[in-house]
Structures are given as structure tokens and as C-alpha cells.
PDBQT receptor file of N, H, CA, C and O in Angstrom, charges set to zero:
ATOM      1  N   UNK A   1       0.775  -1.556  -0.307  1.00  0.00    +0.000 N 
ATOM      2  CA  UNK A   1      -0.116  -0.080  -0.087  1.00  0.00    +0.000 C 
ATOM      3  C   UNK A   1       0.739   1.256  -0.014  1.00  0.00    +0.000 C 
ATOM      4  O   UNK A   1       1.718   1.304   0.731  1.00  0.00    +0.000 OA
ATOM      5  N   UNK A   2       0.355   2.361  -0.809  1.00  0.00    +0.000 N 
ATOM      6  H   UNK A   2      -0.439   2.322  -1.414  1.00  0.00    +0.000 HD
ATOM      7  CA  UNK A   2       1.272   3.505  -0.636  1.00  0.00    +0.000 C 
ATOM      8  C   UNK A   2       1.233   4.222   0.589  1.00  0.00    +0.000 C 
ATOM      9  O   UNK A   2       0.240   4.087   1.302  1.00  0.00    +0.000 OA
ATOM     10  N   UNK A   3       2.154   4.958   0.937  1.00  0.00    +0.000 N 
ATOM     11  H   UNK A   3       2.961   5.068   0.357  1.00  0.00    +0.000 HD
ATOM     12  CA  UNK A   3       2.141   5.859   2.081  1.00  0.00    +0.000 C 
ATOM     13  C   UNK A   3       0.970   6.837   2.022  1.00  0.00    +0.000 C 
ATOM     14  O   UNK A   3       0.508   7.110   0.913  1.00  0.00    +0.000 OA
ATOM     15  N   UNK A   4       0.370   7.472   3.291  1.00  0.00    +0.000 N 
ATOM     16  H   UNK A   4       0.745   7.251   4.191  1.00  0.00    +0.000 HD
ATOM     17  CA  UNK A   4      -0.470   8.476   2.935  1.00  0.00    +0.000 C 
ATOM     18  C   UNK A   4       0.219   9.861   3.233  1.00  0.00    +0.000 C 
ATOM     19  O   UNK A   4       0.985  10.084   4.171  1.00  0.00    +0.000 OA
ATOM     20  N   UNK A   5      -0.191  10.750   2.267  1.00  0.00    +0.000 N 
ATOM     21  H   UNK A   5      -0.814  10.568   1.506  1.00  0.00    +0.000 HD
ATOM     22  CA  UNK A   5       0.286  12.309   2.428  1.00  0.00    +0.000 C 
ATOM     23  C   UNK A   5      -0.021  12.849   3.587  1.00  0.00    +0.000 C 
ATOM     24  O   UNK A   5      -1.142  12.683   4.069  1.00  0.00    +0.000 OA
ATOM     25  N   UNK A   6       1.122  13.718   4.323  1.00  0.00    +0.000 N 
ATOM     26  H   UNK A   6       2.032  13.853   3.932  1.00  0.00    +0.000 HD
ATOM     27  CA  UNK A   6       0.645  14.455   5.107  1.00  0.00    +0.000 C 
ATOM     28  C   UNK A   6       0.249  15.851   4.766  1.00  0.00    +0.000 C 
ATOM     29  O   UNK A   6       0.884  16.528   3.957  1.00  0.00    +0.000 OA
ATOM     30  N   UNK A   7      -1.118  16.392   5.580  1.00  0.00    +0.000 N 
ATOM     31  H   UNK A   7      -1.633  15.842   6.238  1.00  0.00    +0.000 HD
ATOM     32  CA  UNK A   7      -1.598  17.651   5.104  1.00  0.00    +0.000 C 
ATOM     33  C   UNK A   7      -0.576  18.493   5.865  1.00  0.00    +0.000 C 
ATOM     34  O   UNK A   7      -0.345  18.522   7.074  1.00  0.00    +0.000 OA
ATOM     35  N   UNK A   8      -0.064  19.118   4.936  1.00  0.00    +0.000 N 
ATOM     36  H   UNK A   8      -0.251  19.094   3.954  1.00  0.00    +0.000 HD
ATOM     37  CA  UNK A   8       1.260  20.315   5.483  1.00  0.00    +0.000 C 
ATOM     38  C   UNK A   8       0.703  21.687   6.138  1.00  0.00    +0.000 C 
ATOM     39  O   UNK A   8       1.453  22.416   6.787  1.00  0.00    +0.000 OA
ATOM     40  N   UNK A   9      -0.530  21.961   5.945  1.00  0.00    +0.000 N 
ATOM     41  H   UNK A   9      -1.140  21.370   5.417  1.00  0.00    +0.000 HD
ATOM     42  CA  UNK A   9      -0.995  22.943   6.696  1.00  0.00    +0.000 C 
ATOM     43  C   UNK A   9      -1.611  22.477   7.999  1.00  0.00    +0.000 C 
ATOM     44  O   UNK A   9      -1.916  23.308   8.855  1.00  0.00    +0.000 OA
ATOM     45  N   UNK A  10      -1.765  21.459   8.144  1.00  0.00    +0.000 N 
ATOM     46  H   UNK A  10      -1.517  20.784   7.450  1.00  0.00    +0.000 HD
ATOM     47  CA  UNK A  10      -2.239  20.876   9.329  1.00  0.00    +0.000 C 
ATOM     48  C   UNK A  10      -1.038  20.495  10.162  1.00  0.00    +0.000 C 
ATOM     49  O   UNK A  10      -1.148  20.721  11.368  1.00  0.00    +0.000 OA
ATOM     50  N   UNK A  11       0.150  19.927   9.710  1.00  0.00    +0.000 N 
ATOM     51  H   UNK A  11       0.239  19.743   8.731  1.00  0.00    +0.000 HD
ATOM     52  CA  UNK A  11       1.136  19.683  10.335  1.00  0.00    +0.000 C 
ATOM     53  C   UNK A  11       1.639  21.031  10.933  1.00  0.00    +0.000 C 
ATOM     54  O   UNK A  11       2.089  21.119  12.076  1.00  0.00    +0.000 OA
ATOM     55  N   UNK A  12       1.522  22.092  10.049  1.00  0.00    +0.000 N 
ATOM     56  H   UNK A  12       1.156  22.020   9.121  1.00  0.00    +0.000 HD
ATOM     57  CA  UNK A  12       2.133  23.330  10.764  1.00  0.00    +0.000 C 
ATOM     58  C   UNK A  12       1.170  23.921  11.933  1.00  0.00    +0.000 C 
ATOM     59  O   UNK A  12       1.575  24.821  12.668  1.00  0.00    +0.000 OA
ATOM     60  N   UNK A  13       0.024  23.425  12.044  1.00  0.00    +0.000 N 
ATOM     61  H   UNK A  13      -0.305  22.694  11.447  1.00  0.00    +0.000 HD
ATOM     62  CA  UNK A  13      -0.624  24.236  13.049  1.00  0.00    +0.000 C 
ATOM     63  C   UNK A  13      -0.847  23.290  14.360  1.00  0.00    +0.000 C 
ATOM     64  O   UNK A  13      -1.258  23.827  15.389  1.00  0.00    +0.000 OA
ATOM     65  N   UNK A  14      -0.596  21.963  14.337  1.00  0.00    +0.000 N 
ATOM     66  H   UNK A  14      -0.262  21.527  13.501  1.00  0.00    +0.000 HD
ATOM     67  CA  UNK A  14      -0.820  20.800  15.314  1.00  0.00    +0.000 C 
ATOM     68  C   UNK A  14       0.107  20.166  15.793  1.00  0.00    +0.000 C 
ATOM     69  O   UNK A  14       0.976  19.954  14.947  1.00  0.00    +0.000 OA
ATOM     70  N   UNK A  15       0.351  19.716  16.873  1.00  0.00    +0.000 N 
ATOM     71  H   UNK A  15      -0.356  19.888  17.559  1.00  0.00    +0.000 HD
ATOM     72  CA  UNK A  15       1.653  18.717  17.248  1.00  0.00    +0.000 C 
ATOM     73  C   UNK A  15       1.054  17.666  18.136  1.00  0.00    +0.000 C 
ATOM     74  O   UNK A  15       0.065  18.037  18.769  1.00  0.00    +0.000 OA
ATOM     75  N   UNK A  16       1.445  16.453  18.308  1.00  0.00    +0.000 N 
ATOM     76  H   UNK A  16       2.248  16.151  17.794  1.00  0.00    +0.000 HD
ATOM     77  CA  UNK A  16       1.086  15.582  19.121  1.00  0.00    +0.000 C 
ATOM     78  C   UNK A  16       2.065  15.492  20.334  1.00  0.00    +0.000 C 
ATOM     79  O   UNK A  16       3.291  15.546  20.234  1.00  0.00    +0.000 OA
ATOM     80  N   UNK A  17       1.438  15.363  21.367  1.00  0.00    +0.000 N 
ATOM     81  H   UNK A  17       0.442  15.319  21.448  1.00  0.00    +0.000 HD
ATOM     82  CA  UNK A  17       1.984  15.107  22.654  1.00  0.00    +0.000 C 
ATOM     83  C   UNK A  17       2.482  13.864  22.709  1.00  0.00    +0.000 C 
ATOM     84  O   UNK A  17       2.349  12.957  21.887  1.00  0.00    +0.000 OA
ATOM     85  N   UNK A  18       3.350  13.881  24.227  1.00  0.00    +0.000 N 
ATOM     86  H   UNK A  18       3.458  14.618  24.895  1.00  0.00    +0.000 HD
ATOM     87  CA  UNK A  18       3.863  12.023  24.087  1.00  0.00    +0.000 C 
ATOM     88  C   UNK A  18       2.649  11.222  24.413  1.00  0.00    +0.000 C 
ATOM     89  O   UNK A  18       2.570  10.051  24.042  1.00  0.00    +0.000 OA
ATOM     90  N   UNK A  19       1.640  11.839  25.133  1.00  0.00    +0.000 N 
ATOM     91  H   UNK A  19       1.704  12.790  25.434  1.00  0.00    +0.000 HD
ATOM     92  CA  UNK A  19       0.271  10.616  25.466  1.00  0.00    +0.000 C 
ATOM     93  C   UNK A  19      -0.390  10.586  23.857  1.00  0.00    +0.000 C 
ATOM     94  O   UNK A  19      -1.234   9.729  23.597  1.00  0.00    +0.000 OA
ATOM     95  N   UNK A  20      -0.138  11.156  23.251  1.00  0.00    +0.000 N 
ATOM     96  H   UNK A  20       0.548  11.852  23.462  1.00  0.00    +0.000 HD
ATOM     97  CA  UNK A  20      -0.962  11.248  21.853  1.00  0.00    +0.000 C 
ATOM     98  C   UNK A  20      -2.128  11.910  21.448  1.00  0.00    +0.000 C 
ATOM     99  O   UNK A  20      -2.874  11.601  20.519  1.00  0.00    +0.000 OA
ATOM    100  N   UNK A  21      -2.240  13.072  22.417  1.00  0.00    +0.000 N 
ATOM    101  H   UNK A  21      -1.635  13.323  23.172  1.00  0.00    +0.000 HD
ATOM    102  CA  UNK A  21      -3.245  14.089  22.393  1.00  0.00    +0.000 C 
ATOM    103  C   UNK A  21      -2.653  15.080  21.587  1.00  0.00    +0.000 C 
ATOM    104  O   UNK A  21      -1.436  15.255  21.527  1.00  0.00    +0.000 OA
ATOM    105  N   UNK A  22      -3.581  15.800  20.900  1.00  0.00    +0.000 N 
ATOM    106  H   UNK A  22      -4.570  15.658  20.949  1.00  0.00    +0.000 HD
ATOM    107  CA  UNK A  22      -3.283  16.816  19.858  1.00  0.00    +0.000 C 
ATOM    108  C   UNK A  22      -3.281  18.322  20.213  1.00  0.00    +0.000 C 
ATOM    109  O   UNK A  22      -4.358  18.890  20.392  1.00  0.00    +0.000 OA
ATOM    110  N   UNK A  23      -1.941  19.081  20.336  1.00  0.00    +0.000 N 
ATOM    111  H   UNK A  23      -1.066  18.619  20.190  1.00  0.00    +0.000 HD
ATOM    112  CA  UNK A  23      -1.842  20.211  20.847  1.00  0.00    +0.000 C 
ATOM    113  C   UNK A  23      -2.178  21.337  19.812  1.00  0.00    +0.000 C 
ATOM    114  O   UNK A  23      -1.888  21.108  18.638  1.00  0.00    +0.000 OA
ATOM    115  N   UNK A  24      -2.861  22.729  20.189  1.00  0.00    +0.000 N 
ATOM    116  H   UNK A  24      -3.097  22.915  21.143  1.00  0.00    +0.000 HD
ATOM    117  CA  UNK A  24      -2.947  23.507  19.164  1.00  0.00    +0.000 C 
ATOM    118  C   UNK A  24      -2.627  25.047  19.807  1.00  0.00    +0.000 C 
ATOM    119  O   UNK A  24      -2.534  25.092  21.034  1.00  0.00    +0.000 OA
ATOM    120  N   UNK A  25      -2.495  26.013  19.227  1.00  0.00    +0.000 N 
ATOM    121  H   UNK A  25      -2.571  25.976  18.230  1.00  0.00    +0.000 HD
ATOM    122  CA  UNK A  25      -2.661  27.386  19.516  1.00  0.00    +0.000 C 
ATOM    123  C   UNK A  25      -3.839  28.020  19.709  1.00  0.00    +0.000 C 
ATOM    124  O   UNK A  25      -4.830  27.569  19.135  1.00  0.00    +0.000 OA
ATOM    125  N   UNK A  26      -3.934  28.979  20.403  1.00  0.00    +0.000 N 
ATOM    126  H   UNK A  26      -3.129  29.345  20.869  1.00  0.00    +0.000 HD
ATOM    127  CA  UNK A  26      -5.115  29.848  20.103  1.00  0.00    +0.000 C 
ATOM    128  C   UNK A  26      -5.081  30.803  18.943  1.00  0.00    +0.000 C 
ATOM    129  O   UNK A  26      -4.005  31.139  18.448  1.00  0.00    +0.000 OA
ATOM    130  N   UNK A  27      -6.310  31.277  18.469  1.00  0.00    +0.000 N 
ATOM    131  H   UNK A  27      -7.184  31.004  18.871  1.00  0.00    +0.000 HD
ATOM    132  CA  UNK A  27      -6.310  32.027  17.696  1.00  0.00    +0.000 C 
ATOM    133  C   UNK A  27      -6.656  33.570  18.085  1.00  0.00    +0.000 C 
ATOM    134  O   UNK A  27      -6.483  33.747  19.291  1.00  0.00    +0.000 OA
ATOM    135  N   UNK A  28      -7.026  34.552  17.507  1.00  0.00    +0.000 N 
ATOM    136  H   UNK A  28      -7.167  34.408  16.527  1.00  0.00    +0.000 HD
ATOM    137  CA  UNK A  28      -6.831  35.984  18.105  1.00  0.00    +0.000 C 
ATOM    138  C   UNK A  28      -5.867  36.552  18.603  1.00  0.00    +0.000 C 
ATOM    139  O   UNK A  28      -6.033  37.344  19.530  1.00  0.00    +0.000 OA
ATOM    140  N   UNK A  29      -4.548  36.253  18.061  1.00  0.00    +0.000 N 
ATOM    141  H   UNK A  29      -4.413  35.609  17.308  1.00  0.00    +0.000 HD
ATOM    142  CA  UNK A  29      -3.325  36.599  18.906  1.00  0.00    +0.000 C 
ATOM    143  C   UNK A  29      -2.497  37.489  17.880  1.00  0.00    +0.000 C 
ATOM    144  O   UNK A  29      -1.322  37.772  18.115  1.00  0.00    +0.000 OA
ATOM    145  N   UNK A  30      -2.976  37.803  17.045  1.00  0.00    +0.000 N 
ATOM    146  H   UNK A  30      -3.931  37.573  16.855  1.00  0.00    +0.000 HD
ATOM    147  CA  UNK A  30      -2.056  38.417  16.007  1.00  0.00    +0.000 C 
ATOM    148  C   UNK A  30      -2.266  39.929  15.904  1.00  0.00    +0.000 C 
ATOM    149  O   UNK A  30      -1.292  40.676  15.808  1.00  0.00    +0.000 OA
ATOM    150  N   UNK A  31      -3.611  40.426  15.922  1.00  0.00    +0.000 N 
ATOM    151  H   UNK A  31      -4.402  39.819  16.000  1.00  0.00    +0.000 HD
ATOM    152  CA  UNK A  31      -3.261  42.092  15.837  1.00  0.00    +0.000 C 
ATOM    153  C   UNK A  31      -4.703  42.632  16.291  1.00  0.00    +0.000 C 
ATOM    154  O   UNK A  31      -5.730  41.954  16.298  1.00  0.00    +0.000 OA
ATOM    155  N   UNK A  32      -4.600  43.851  16.633  1.00  0.00    +0.000 N 
ATOM    156  H   UNK A  32      -3.765  44.402  16.628  1.00  0.00    +0.000 HD
ATOM    157  CA  UNK A  32      -5.904  44.646  17.573  1.00  0.00    +0.000 C 
ATOM    158  C   UNK A  32      -6.158  44.128  18.603  1.00  0.00    +0.000 C 
ATOM    159  O   UNK A  32      -7.318  43.916  18.953  1.00  0.00    +0.000 OA
ATOM    160  N   UNK A  33      -4.936  43.759  19.432  1.00  0.00    +0.000 N 
ATOM    161  H   UNK A  33      -3.993  43.932  19.147  1.00  0.00    +0.000 HD
ATOM    162  CA  UNK A  33      -4.748  43.441  20.733  1.00  0.00    +0.000 C 
ATOM    163  C   UNK A  33      -4.890  44.720  21.744  1.00  0.00    +0.000 C 
ATOM    164  O   UNK A  33      -4.812  44.392  22.928  1.00  0.00    +0.000 OA
ATOM    165  N   UNK A  34      -5.028  45.706  21.573  1.00  0.00    +0.000 N 
ATOM    166  H   UNK A  34      -5.092  45.973  20.611  1.00  0.00    +0.000 HD
ATOM    167  CA  UNK A  34      -5.178  46.759  22.367  1.00  0.00    +0.000 C 
ATOM    168  C   UNK A  34      -6.631  46.796  22.964  1.00  0.00    +0.000 C 
ATOM    169  O   UNK A  34      -6.927  47.487  23.938  1.00  0.00    +0.000 OA
ATOM    170  N   UNK A  35      -7.403  46.081  22.367  1.00  0.00    +0.000 N 
ATOM    171  H   UNK A  35      -7.162  45.519  21.576  1.00  0.00    +0.000 HD
ATOM    172  CA  UNK A  35      -8.704  46.058  23.222  1.00  0.00    +0.000 C 
ATOM    173  C   UNK A  35      -9.121  45.025  24.285  1.00  0.00    +0.000 C 
ATOM    174  O   UNK A  35     -10.045  44.985  25.097  1.00  0.00    +0.000 OA
ATOM    175  N   UNK A  36      -8.100  44.206  23.980  1.00  0.00    +0.000 N 
ATOM    176  H   UNK A  36      -7.349  44.238  23.320  1.00  0.00    +0.000 HD
ATOM    177  CA  UNK A  36      -8.314  42.866  24.988  1.00  0.00    +0.000 C 
ATOM    178  C   UNK A  36      -7.516  43.061  26.548  1.00  0.00    +0.000 C 
ATOM    179  O   UNK A  36      -6.447  43.645  26.731  1.00  0.00    +0.000 OA
ATOM    180  N   UNK A  37      -7.965  42.711  27.090  1.00  0.00    +0.000 N 
ATOM    181  H   UNK A  37      -8.833  42.237  26.941  1.00  0.00    +0.000 HD
ATOM    182  CA  UNK A  37      -7.452  42.547  28.379  1.00  0.00    +0.000 C 
ATOM    183  C   UNK A  37      -6.206  41.940  28.590  1.00  0.00    +0.000 C 
ATOM    184  O   UNK A  37      -5.964  40.980  27.858  1.00  0.00    +0.000 OA
ATOM    185  N   UNK A  38      -5.191  42.328  29.573  1.00  0.00    +0.000 N 
ATOM    186  H   UNK A  38      -5.388  43.108  30.167  1.00  0.00    +0.000 HD
ATOM    187  CA  UNK A  38      -4.320  41.691  29.606  1.00  0.00    +0.000 C 
ATOM    188  C   UNK A  38      -4.312  40.345  29.984  1.00  0.00    +0.000 C 
ATOM    189  O   UNK A  38      -3.399  39.650  29.539  1.00  0.00    +0.000 OA
ATOM    190  N   UNK A  39      -5.287  39.756  30.839  1.00  0.00    +0.000 N 
ATOM    191  H   UNK A  39      -6.029  40.320  31.200  1.00  0.00    +0.000 HD
ATOM    192  CA  UNK A  39      -5.218  38.560  31.599  1.00  0.00    +0.000 C 
ATOM    193  C   UNK A  39      -5.702  37.546  30.262  1.00  0.00    +0.000 C 
ATOM    194  O   UNK A  39      -5.464  36.338  30.231  1.00  0.00    +0.000 OA
ATOM    195  N   UNK A  40      -6.429  38.305  29.173  1.00  0.00    +0.000 N 
ATOM    196  H   UNK A  40      -6.622  39.286  29.198  1.00  0.00    +0.000 HD
ATOM    197  CA  UNK A  40      -7.099  37.370  27.963  1.00  0.00    +0.000 C 
ATOM    198  C   UNK A  40      -5.939  37.035  27.204  1.00  0.00    +0.000 C 
ATOM    199  O   UNK A  40      -5.692  35.878  26.863  1.00  0.00    +0.000 OA
ATOM    200  N   UNK A  41      -5.123  38.149  26.895  1.00  0.00    +0.000 N 
ATOM    201  H   UNK A  41      -5.324  39.089  27.172  1.00  0.00    +0.000 HD
ATOM    202  CA  UNK A  41      -3.891  37.898  26.002  1.00  0.00    +0.000 C 
ATOM    203  C   UNK A  41      -2.631  37.079  26.556  1.00  0.00    +0.000 C 
ATOM    204  O   UNK A  41      -1.778  36.534  25.855  1.00  0.00    +0.000 OA
ATOM    205  N   UNK A  42      -2.687  37.103  28.008  1.00  0.00    +0.000 N 
ATOM    206  H   UNK A  42      -3.380  37.546  28.577  1.00  0.00    +0.000 HD
ATOM    207  CA  UNK A  42      -1.843  35.902  28.543  1.00  0.00    +0.000 C 
ATOM    208  C   UNK A  42      -2.298  34.646  28.541  1.00  0.00    +0.000 C 
ATOM    209  O   UNK A  42      -1.455  33.761  28.398  1.00  0.00    +0.000 OA
ATOM    210  N   UNK A  43      -3.849  34.230  28.712  1.00  0.00    +0.000 N 
ATOM    211  H   UNK A  43      -4.535  34.949  28.828  1.00  0.00    +0.000 HD
ATOM    212  CA  UNK A  43      -4.040  33.033  28.376  1.00  0.00    +0.000 C 
ATOM    213  C   UNK A  43      -4.208  32.459  27.081  1.00  0.00    +0.000 C 
ATOM    214  O   UNK A  43      -4.360  31.244  26.958  1.00  0.00    +0.000 OA
ATOM    215  N   UNK A  44      -4.192  33.283  26.048  1.00  0.00    +0.000 N 
ATOM    216  H   UNK A  44      -4.069  34.270  26.148  1.00  0.00    +0.000 HD
ATOM    217  CA  UNK A  44      -3.911  33.062  24.558  1.00  0.00    +0.000 C 
ATOM    218  C   UNK A  44      -2.836  32.672  24.054  1.00  0.00    +0.000 C 
ATOM    219  O   UNK A  44      -2.715  32.008  23.024  1.00  0.00    +0.000 OA
ATOM    220  N   UNK A  45      -1.699  33.206  25.007  1.00  0.00    +0.000 N 
ATOM    221  H   UNK A  45      -1.797  33.745  25.844  1.00  0.00    +0.000 HD
ATOM    222  CA  UNK A  45      -0.242  32.652  24.842  1.00  0.00    +0.000 C 
ATOM    223  C   UNK A  45      -0.251  31.169  24.904  1.00  0.00    +0.000 C 
ATOM    224  O   UNK A  45       0.295  30.575  23.974  1.00  0.00    +0.000 OA
ATOM    225  N   UNK A  46      -0.771  30.515  25.823  1.00  0.00    +0.000 N 
ATOM    226  H   UNK A  46      -1.215  30.997  26.578  1.00  0.00    +0.000 HD
ATOM    227  CA  UNK A  46      -0.632  29.182  26.202  1.00  0.00    +0.000 C 
ATOM    228  C   UNK A  46      -1.197  28.267  25.254  1.00  0.00    +0.000 C 
ATOM    229  O   UNK A  46      -2.162  28.637  24.587  1.00  0.00    +0.000 OA
ATOM    230  N   UNK A  47      -0.694  27.064  25.103  1.00  0.00    +0.000 N 
ATOM    231  H   UNK A  47       0.090  26.763  25.645  1.00  0.00    +0.000 HD
ATOM    232  CA  UNK A  47      -1.206  26.060  23.896  1.00  0.00    +0.000 C 
ATOM    233  C   UNK A  47      -2.484  25.505  24.671  1.00  0.00    +0.000 C 
ATOM    234  O   UNK A  47      -2.626  25.641  25.886  1.00  0.00    +0.000 OA
ATOM    235  N   UNK A  48      -3.330  24.913  23.900  1.00  0.00    +0.000 N 
ATOM    236  H   UNK A  48      -3.215  24.803  22.913  1.00  0.00    +0.000 HD
ATOM    237  CA  UNK A  48      -4.441  24.029  24.485  1.00  0.00    +0.000 C 
ATOM    238  C   UNK A  48      -4.525  22.670  23.487  1.00  0.00    +0.000 C 
ATOM    239  O   UNK A  48      -3.784  22.331  22.564  1.00  0.00    +0.000 OA
ATOM    240  N   UNK A  49      -5.752  22.020  24.056  1.00  0.00    +0.000 N 
ATOM    241  H   UNK A  49      -6.354  22.295  24.805  1.00  0.00    +0.000 HD
ATOM    242  CA  UNK A  49      -5.633  20.514  23.424  1.00  0.00    +0.000 C 
ATOM    243  C   UNK A  49      -6.895  20.887  22.650  1.00  0.00    +0.000 C 
ATOM    244  O   UNK A  49      -7.784  21.679  22.965  1.00  0.00    +0.000 OA
ATOM    245  N   UNK A  50      -6.773  20.205  21.675  1.00  0.00    +0.000 N 
ATOM    246  H   UNK A  50      -6.051  19.562  21.419  1.00  0.00    +0.000 HD
ATOM    247  CA  UNK A  50      -7.795  19.973  20.530  1.00  0.00    +0.000 C 
ATOM    248  C   UNK A  50      -9.045  18.932  21.222  1.00  0.00    +0.000 C 
ATOM    249  O   UNK A  50      -8.783  17.890  21.823  1.00  0.00    +0.000 OA
ATOM    250  N   UNK A  51     -10.348  19.431  21.007  1.00  0.00    +0.000 N 
ATOM    251  H   UNK A  51     -10.561  20.277  20.519  1.00  0.00    +0.000 HD
ATOM    252  CA  UNK A  51     -11.401  18.590  21.568  1.00  0.00    +0.000 C 
ATOM    253  C   UNK A  51     -11.372  17.018  21.279  1.00  0.00    +0.000 C 
ATOM    254  O   UNK A  51     -10.720  16.692  20.287  1.00  0.00    +0.000 OA
ATOM    255  N   UNK A  52     -11.914  16.119  21.923  1.00  0.00    +0.000 N 
ATOM    256  H   UNK A  52     -12.443  16.383  22.729  1.00  0.00    +0.000 HD
ATOM    257  CA  UNK A  52     -11.886  14.958  21.540  1.00  0.00    +0.000 C 
ATOM    258  C   UNK A  52     -12.718  14.842  20.523  1.00  0.00    +0.000 C 
ATOM    259  O   UNK A  52     -12.605  13.763  19.942  1.00  0.00    +0.000 OA
ATOM    260  N   UNK A  53     -13.604  15.644  20.045  1.00  0.00    +0.000 N 
ATOM    261  H   UNK A  53     -13.696  16.521  20.517  1.00  0.00    +0.000 HD
ATOM    262  CA  UNK A  53     -14.635  15.291  18.591  1.00  0.00    +0.000 C 
ATOM    263  C   UNK A  53     -13.614  15.814  17.723  1.00  0.00    +0.000 C 
ATOM    264  O   UNK A  53     -13.643  15.350  16.583  1.00  0.00    +0.000 OA
ATOM    265  N   UNK A  54     -12.816  16.569  17.943  1.00  0.00    +0.000 N 
ATOM    266  H   UNK A  54     -12.792  16.946  18.869  1.00  0.00    +0.000 HD
ATOM    267  CA  UNK A  54     -11.993  17.147  16.503  1.00  0.00    +0.000 C 
ATOM    268  C   UNK A  54     -10.575  16.551  16.416  1.00  0.00    +0.000 C 
ATOM    269  O   UNK A  54      -9.815  16.868  15.501  1.00  0.00    +0.000 OA
ATOM    270  N   UNK A  55     -10.168  15.511  17.576  1.00  0.00    +0.000 N 
ATOM    271  H   UNK A  55     -10.785  15.254  18.319  1.00  0.00    +0.000 HD
ATOM    272  CA  UNK A  55      -8.949  15.081  17.656  1.00  0.00    +0.000 C 
ATOM    273  C   UNK A  55      -8.939  14.050  16.615  1.00  0.00    +0.000 C 
ATOM    274  O   UNK A  55      -7.922  14.153  15.928  1.00  0.00    +0.000 OA
ATOM    275  N   UNK A  56      -9.684  13.127  16.267  1.00  0.00    +0.000 N 
ATOM    276  H   UNK A  56     -10.509  13.044  16.825  1.00  0.00    +0.000 HD
ATOM    277  CA  UNK A  56      -9.575  12.071  15.430  1.00  0.00    +0.000 C 
ATOM    278  C   UNK A  56      -9.634  12.575  14.062  1.00  0.00    +0.000 C 
ATOM    279  O   UNK A  56      -8.957  11.850  13.332  1.00  0.00    +0.000 OA
ATOM    280  N   UNK A  57     -10.171  13.519  13.448  1.00  0.00    +0.000 N 
ATOM    281  H   UNK A  57     -10.720  14.109  14.040  1.00  0.00    +0.000 HD
ATOM    282  CA  UNK A  57      -9.876  14.277  12.190  1.00  0.00    +0.000 C 
ATOM    283  C   UNK A  57      -8.656  14.870  11.988  1.00  0.00    +0.000 C 
ATOM    284  O   UNK A  57      -8.154  15.029  10.875  1.00  0.00    +0.000 OA
ATOM    285  N   UNK A  58      -8.076  15.262  13.216  1.00  0.00    +0.000 N 
ATOM    286  H   UNK A  58      -8.483  15.134  14.120  1.00  0.00    +0.000 HD
ATOM    287  CA  UNK A  58      -6.719  15.965  12.910  1.00  0.00    +0.000 C 
ATOM    288  C   UNK A  58      -5.908  14.880  12.790  1.00  0.00    +0.000 C 
ATOM    289  O   UNK A  58      -5.224  14.944  11.769  1.00  0.00    +0.000 OA
ATOM    290  N   UNK A  59      -5.712  13.816  13.511  1.00  0.00    +0.000 N 
ATOM    291  H   UNK A  59      -6.268  13.765  14.340  1.00  0.00    +0.000 HD
ATOM    292  CA  UNK A  59      -4.698  12.582  13.406  1.00  0.00    +0.000 C 
ATOM    293  C   UNK A  59      -4.953  12.103  12.089  1.00  0.00    +0.000 C 
ATOM    294  O   UNK A  59      -3.952  11.761  11.458  1.00  0.00    +0.000 OA
ATOM    295  N   UNK A  60      -6.155  11.989  11.477  1.00  0.00    +0.000 N 
ATOM    296  H   UNK A  60      -6.968  12.266  11.989  1.00  0.00    +0.000 HD
ATOM    297  CA  UNK A  60      -6.024  11.391  10.136  1.00  0.00    +0.000 C 
ATOM    298  C   UNK A  60      -5.091  12.169   9.328  1.00  0.00    +0.000 C 
ATOM    299  O   UNK A  60      -4.226  11.622   8.644  1.00  0.00    +0.000 OA
ATOM    300  N   UNK A  61      -5.255  13.501   9.396  1.00  0.00    +0.000 N 
ATOM    301  H   UNK A  61      -5.958  13.945   9.952  1.00  0.00    +0.000 HD
ATOM    302  CA  UNK A  61      -4.414  14.447   8.174  1.00  0.00    +0.000 C 
ATOM    303  C   UNK A  61      -2.733  14.332   8.680  1.00  0.00    +0.000 C 
ATOM    304  O   UNK A  61      -1.814  14.391   7.864  1.00  0.00    +0.000 OA
ATOM    305  N   UNK A  62      -2.524  14.161  10.152  1.00  0.00    +0.000 N 
ATOM    306  H   UNK A  62      -3.271  14.113  10.815  1.00  0.00    +0.000 HD
ATOM    307  CA  UNK A  62      -1.156  14.036  10.078  1.00  0.00    +0.000 C 
ATOM    308  C   UNK A  62      -0.660  12.424  10.697  1.00  0.00    +0.000 C 
ATOM    309  O   UNK A  62      -0.318  12.146  11.847  1.00  0.00    +0.000 OA
ATOM    310  N   UNK A  63      -0.748  11.649   9.669  1.00  0.00    +0.000 N 
ATOM    311  H   UNK A  63      -1.027  11.875   8.735  1.00  0.00    +0.000 HD
ATOM    312  CA  UNK A  63      -0.547  10.325  10.222  1.00  0.00    +0.000 C 
ATOM    313  C   UNK A  63       0.688   9.803  10.642  1.00  0.00    +0.000 C 
ATOM    314  O   UNK A  63       0.709   8.756  11.289  1.00  0.00    +0.000 OA
ATOM    315  N   UNK A  64       1.859  10.484  10.314  1.00  0.00    +0.000 N 
ATOM    316  H   UNK A  64       1.842  11.335   9.789  1.00  0.00    +0.000 HD
ATOM    317  CA  UNK A  64       3.026   9.974  10.740  1.00  0.00    +0.000 C 
ATOM    318  C   UNK A  64       3.783  10.965  11.851  1.00  0.00    +0.000 C 
ATOM    319  O   UNK A  64       4.965  10.877  12.183  1.00  0.00    +0.000 OA
ATOM    320  N   UNK A  65       2.923  11.811  12.282  1.00  0.00    +0.000 N 
ATOM    321  H   UNK A  65       1.963  11.883  12.012  1.00  0.00    +0.000 HD
ATOM    322  CA  UNK A  65       3.587  12.705  13.268  1.00  0.00    +0.000 C 
ATOM    323  C   UNK A  65       3.703  11.661  14.570  1.00  0.00    +0.000 C 
ATOM    324  O   UNK A  65       4.216  12.042  15.622  1.00  0.00    +0.000 OA
TER     325      UNK A  65
């Protein structure tokens, strides 16, 4: 069987943790930051995990990660 191609756009946005969960970064951190509170901007800096519903879909797109 041929190898499955990795979706490169997905590979750049998501990483797998050691336990196999999918890690992602937050949106809304690129510009127009003056109107957001300091606490919200700090929270957006930290990575987050993909929900269990979306995890299966992401893992299919990055098969060899």
C-alpha cells in the first residue's frame, strides 16, 4: 500500500503530545490586541488541546507525526 500524504497545513498548526493528544495554539493573537485585557492575552499565549471530537479528524491528516 502507498504511504499516506501528510496535510502540511495541518502539520504546521498542530503537534502531538507524548500521550497522543493533539496540541494547538489559540486564535486571535495576531493584531488588534489593544482592546483585549492583559489576562485574556496571557491566556491566549498558552497552548491548548484539541477537543476529543476534532482529535480523530486531525490525526487522520497527520498520520506519521
